[in-house]
N, C-alpha and C positions, 0 to 999 in steps of 0.2 A: 597555655596562652589564655589570657583573659577573653572570654567570649564577646565582651562588649568592645574590645579593641578592634580597630580596623585590620583587615587581613592584608598582609603585604603583597605586593605584586611587582613585577619587573616590566620594563619596557625595552624591547630589543628590536633593532631594525625597523622602527616605525610601526611595529605592531605589539599589542599587549599580549602577555602570556598569562593564562589562568593560574591563580594561586594554587599551590600544592598543599595548602593546609587542610583541605578536605580529604586528602588521602592519608590514611592512618599509617600505612607501612611506607615510610619515607625511604626512598631508594628503590623500592619495588617497581614503581611506576615513574618513568620520566615523562613529565607533562607534555613536552613537545613530541617526543617519539610516540607516546601513547596516543596522542590526538591524530597523528599521521596514520597510525595503525588502524584506529577506529574509522577514519575517513576512507582509507583504501579498502578495508574490509567491507564497508557498507556499499561502496561502488561495486566491488567484485560480487557481492551477494546479489544485488539487484540485476547485475549483468548476466551472471552464469547460472543462478539457481533455477531458472525456468528452461534451461537449455536441454533439449532432447531431440537430437537430429534424426527425424523420422526417415529421411531419405537413405540412411545407411542400412535400413532394415527392410525386409520384405513385409508386406501386410500380414499381420497376425503373428509375427515373430515375437518371442518372449525375450526381451532384452533388459532383464532386471538385474544383471550382473554388474560388476565394476568395469565399466569402459572408461574412455578418456574423459568425457564430460563429468561422469560421476566421480572420478578421482579428483578432478578439479574442485567440484562441489564439496567433497569431503575435506579437502585441505582448507577451503574457505570456512566450512563449519567448524573445523578445529580451531582456526584463528578466532572466529567469533565466540566460540565457547571459552577459550582462554581469556579473551578480553572481558567477557561477561563474568567469569569467575573472579578475575582480578578486580573488576568494578564492584562486585557484590561484597567481596572481602574487605576492600580498602575504602570504599566510599559509603559513609553513613547515609548520604542522600539517595543512593541507589537502593539500599536496604529499606529506607523509609518508603520509597516509591513502590517496591514489591510488597510492602505491608499494607498498602491501601486496598480497598475492596476489589477493584478490577485487577490489581496486581496479584492479590491472593487467589483470585479465580484463575488467572493464567498459570500461576504456580501449581494450583490444585489440578488443573487439566494435565500439566506436564507430569505430575506425580502419578495421576491415574494412568497415563500412557506408559509410564515406566513400570508400574506394578502389573498392569495387564499384559505387557509385553512378555512377562515371565511365562504366561500360559497362552501365548499367541499361537496361531495356526502353524503347525510344524514346518511347513515348506517355506514359510516367510519369517520364522521366529527370529533369526539373526538380524534380518533386515529391519524388523519391527523394533527390536531393542536398540539398534543403532539409531533409527529414526526418533525414538523417544528421547535418547540422550541428546541428540542434535536439537530437538524441539526445546528442551530445557536450556540448552546453551543459548539459543536465540532469545528466549524469554529474559535471560539476564543480560544479553548483549544490547538490546534495544534501549533500556533505561540508562545503561552505562554510556552509550554513545550520545544520547540526548543530554545527559548531565555534562559530559566532557566537551562536546562540540556545540551544543545548543540546537534548538529545533530547526533553525533556518539552514544551518550547514547540513544537518541530517537530511532535510528535504532536498537540498541541492545535490547532495551526494546520490540520493535515491534517483533523482532526475537524470544525473549523468549516466548511471548504469542503464536506465530505461531507454535513453536516447541512443546510446551505443548499441544496445540490443536491437532496437528498431531499425537503425541504419544497417546493421549486419543482415537483418532479415530482408530488407529491401535489396541489398546487394545480391543475396542469394536468389531472391525472387526474380530479379531482372537479368542477372548474369549467369546464374547456375540453376535453371528451372528444375533440373532433376532433383535438386535438394530443396529449392525454394518454393515449389508449388506442391500443395497437399491435395491429392485427389480423393475426395470423399465419395464413397459408394453409397447411394441411397436406395438401392434395390431396383429391380426391373431394368438393369443396365443403364441406370441414371447416375451420372457422376457430376460433382460440383468441384470446380477448381478454386481453391482458397490459398491464401498466403500460408506457407509452411516455413521451412527454413530451420530456425533454432528451436522450434517447439511446435506443439499442437496449435492450430489456428485459434482455438479459444484462449490459450495462454498468450498468444501474440496479440489478440484483440484486447485482453486486459492490460498488456504492456502499453499499448497505444492509448487506452483510456486513461490509465494512471499518469502517463507522461503529459497528456492534455490537461488533466486536472491540476497537477502540480504546477505546470506552466501557467495555467489560468490563475491559480492562487498567487503566484509570484507576479504576474502582470497586474492583478488587482492590488496587490500590496505596493507595488512600485507607484501606482497612481495615488493611493491613499497617503503614502509616505511623502510624495511630492507635495500634496496639498498641505499636509501637516508641517513639512519642512518650510514651506513658504510663510506660514503664519506663526510657527512656534520655534524654529531653529535660527540661531544667529547666522547672518550672511557670511560672516568670516569664520565659521566653524571649520576646523581642520582635523577633528577627531578621526581616528582610523575607522570608526563605525560609519561616519559620513563618506569617507572615501571609498570604503568597500561596498557597503550596501545602502548608502545614505539616501537622503531625501531629494537628491537632485534628479533621480530617475532618468539617467542618460538615455537618449533615444535608442542607442545600439542595444541597450539591455531590453527595452520593451520590444524592439524588433526581434531579438533573439527569442523571447518568450512566445511571440506570435508566430514565429517560424516553426517552433517546436509544436505548437498547437496544430498548425497545418499538417506537419508530419504525423502527429498523433491521430488526427482524424483520418487521414489517408490510410494509415496502418489499420485502424479499426475497420474501415470499410473493406479493405483488401482481404482482411482475415475473415470477414463476413460472420463475426460472432455477435449474434443479435442480443444475447443475454448481456454481454459486455457493453454493447452500445446502449441498451436500455438502462443499465446500471450507471453508465457514464452520463447520460442525459439527466437522470434523477440527481446524481451527485452534483453536476454543473448547476442545476436549478437550486439546490441547497446552498451551493457556494455563492451564488449571485442573488439569493433571495432578497437580500437587503436592497440591492439596486433594482431588482425587478419590481419591488413594491413601491418604487418612486414613480412620479409622473413620467419621467424620461424612460424608465424601464418598461412601464406598461405601454408607452407609445412605441418603443422599439419592438416589443413583442408583437403588438398589433401590426406593425410594419412588416415584420417577418412573415406573419400569417397571410397578410395581403399579397406579398410578393409570391409566396407559395401558391396561393389560389390563382393569381394572375398567370403564373407559370403553367398551371394545369390547363387553364383556358387557352393559352397560346398553343400548347401541344394539341389540344382538341381541335382548334381551328386549323392547324397546320396538317393534321392527320385526317381530318374529316370524320373522326370517330370519338365518341364520348367515352370517358373512363367508366369502366364497369367493375363490378365487384371482383371478377377473376383477374382483371388487369392489376388492381391494387394488391390482390393476394399474391400475384407473381412477383411483386416488388419486395415483399417481406418474407417470402418463403423460398426454399431451395427447389422444390418440386412443383410448385403451383397448386398443391393440394391443401385445402383448408384444414384437413385433419392433422397436418404437420403442426399447425398452431395449437389445436385443441389438445394434442397429445404432448405438447412441448418438445417437438422433434423426437418422439419416442421416449421421453423421460418418464412418462407415466409407467411404462413397462419396466424401465430400469428401477424406479422407486419401489415398485411392487417386489421385484426380485431382491432388492436390498433389504426390504422389511422382512421377507421370507427368511433370508439368511441371518438377520439380526435375531429373529425369534429362536433360532437354534442355539445362539450363545448370547443371551440378552445381558448378562452381567459382566462378562469379561471381554466381549467383543472378539474380533478375529486378529487384531493387531494392525498397527500402522502399515500402510503400503501392501495390504493383503488383497485389495480389490482387483489389481491386475491378474492375480491368480484365480480368484474365486468368481470374478464377473467378466471373464474373457468374452462371453457371448453377449454382454450387455455394456459395451463401451469401456469396460475396465474401470469405471468410476461410478460412484453413487449419484453424482450430479445434484447434490444437495448437502449443504454444510452440516446440518444437524444429523442427517443420516450418515454422513462421512464420519463424524465424531463418534456416533453411537456404534457404527460398524467397527470402527477401529479400537475403541476403548470401553464399549459397553454403555449401559443406560446412564451411569454417573457421568461419564464424559459428555454424553449428549445433553444432560440437564445442565452441566456447567457451561456448555457453549450457548444453550438457550438463555441462561442467565446473562451472559456477556452480550448476546444480541439484544436482550431486553434493556440492558444498560445503554447500548447504542441507541435504541429506540426512544428511551425516556430521557436521557441526558445528552446523548450525542446530537440527535436532530434538533434539540432545543438550545444547543450551545451558542453562546455569542461569538464563538470563534469559527469563522467560515470553513476552514480546512477540516476541522473536527466534524462539522455537519456534513461536509462533502464525503469524507471517507466513510463515515457512519452510514450515510445513505447508500453509498456504492456497495458496501459489504452487505447491508440488509437486502438489497435487490439481487445482487449477484449470488448471494448465498442460497437463494431459492432454487437456482438453476445449476450451480457449479459448486465443486469443492473449493471454494475461493481461497480459504486460508487453512492453516495447519497442515501444510504440505510436508512431505518427507524432508525436503530442503526448503527453508523459509523463502517463499516467493516475495516479490515486492508488495503484493497485497497483504501478506502476513506481517511483514515488517511495518507497514504503514498502519495496519490495524492495531498491532501492539502499541505503536507510538501514540495514536490518538486515545487509546484506552488509558494509558498511564501518564500522558503528557501533563495534565493539570497538577499531578502530584510531584513533578520534578522541580517545581519552582522556577522553571524557565519562563521567559517573558515574551518570546516572539513566536508568532505564527503567521504565515502568509495571509494577507487579507484581514488581519485583525482589525476590527472596527473600533473607532473611538478609543485608541490606545492612550491612556493618560501619560503625560510627560512631567518629569520632575523639573521644576523651574530653575533650580540651582545647577544641577549637573547636566541638564539638557538630554536626559535619557528617559526611557520608559520607566514608570514607577514600579514598585513591587506588587501592586494590587492585582491579584488574579481575579478574573470575572467569576461570578457565582455560578459555575458550571456544575459542580457535583457536590458542593458542600464540603470539599476537602479543606482541612486546616493546613495552613502553611507549616513547614517544618519547624521543629522546636528551636526557638531563638537561641537557646544555649548551645545548639550544635553549630557546625560549620555553615556559614552563610554562602549563598550562591551569587554569582554575578547576575545583575539585573538585566543584562542583554548579552548577546553573543560575543561582544567584543570588549565590554567594559567591566573588568573585575572590580569588586568593591575594595 
């Protein structure tokens, strides 16, 4: 087919179907069924991949075997891997995406994990090898889904899984406290009750934070699209894009996003994960920085500060006592001891132990998912992303992760795309205190991190909250121009072209 010729597309049932010309192996992938598989697998991964029902086990139990939740996650990983392999083989755009600098780094990390798993710690060798294969599958899966569905549908699919997971946690928390409440022992017979249920409170906290960030991005996008639609879209437009995601910004949709934000905030608070809350606050600031730097934004920020100060004064007058340092400390600590903050809730001791073990196997590491065996007396995690990668795959894996975090710092935080700024900031902060990404089964944090790293190379045009999106005056859709985020070149014009929006094929 002549590369300059327009690519054919069909319209069925009032919705446009993506051209199959980008898929080399005709007949291997049915466009509609493959899209549905991508959508369902994304929702399932964000819903189930963080599930670890602590209430079924006694404290200190080793439950690294294949139980019900793990079996479900293995099935989802198999589906994601098959989709990723099919996308990589059949789609030139997916291959081009993986050949960009961040894409190559992600592939390189996967290869390192595969190679080092061959010499992993004997007791977890099989688990490490399976985890390495799963990681490679998700590295191929994410760009495939974004190319097939578009970024907006990918974000909404992730949000669906996050919301269902949060609602299930609340159900267990309120109705089945024996499973829904996580009792954390802090020593000296001190216990803190946190939201548990389908996972560790820190994982649940990250679920809430990510749900809030994605909803905030969609809420911001609906407002900006509404303004753009009033000035640039024809009043009688009936394109599917307008009806499905369009510029009218129906009130029910905005109400939905705001309701999810409330749910997300409540989830993060109930889980009492301070690292997740801190990362979420930074990410929200990066997401809204354009608005915060306006006069209205500054006035709103000052109003929030004034209200908070007034609230403190009212509490002081009502109680007859002034706020003291220990009062404030008790609000942000679990034990009321300031040492809890200076030691990052014991993480300094955990980091020291992780470094000691890394020094014993600096080149090959111990293998993915080896910390539950080797650090049983130290929370079973390294609680730092770089240490996690180095512990699992050796110094090369740690350096590759550092390079990707540097990419987030240099390009992600300076991106004109709000969601890329937000997720980059979230990962950078959360990675200091948690093994945020590169899990055994790709968590929502991992999926979204992969997405913002490779998104500019996919040629897709939509991100929630994109500012000043240019519109094509003739077709009334966003133009092909990508913002100068990473210096990526657009795909070879002689290759298959991509739709310029999620719903409008060329």
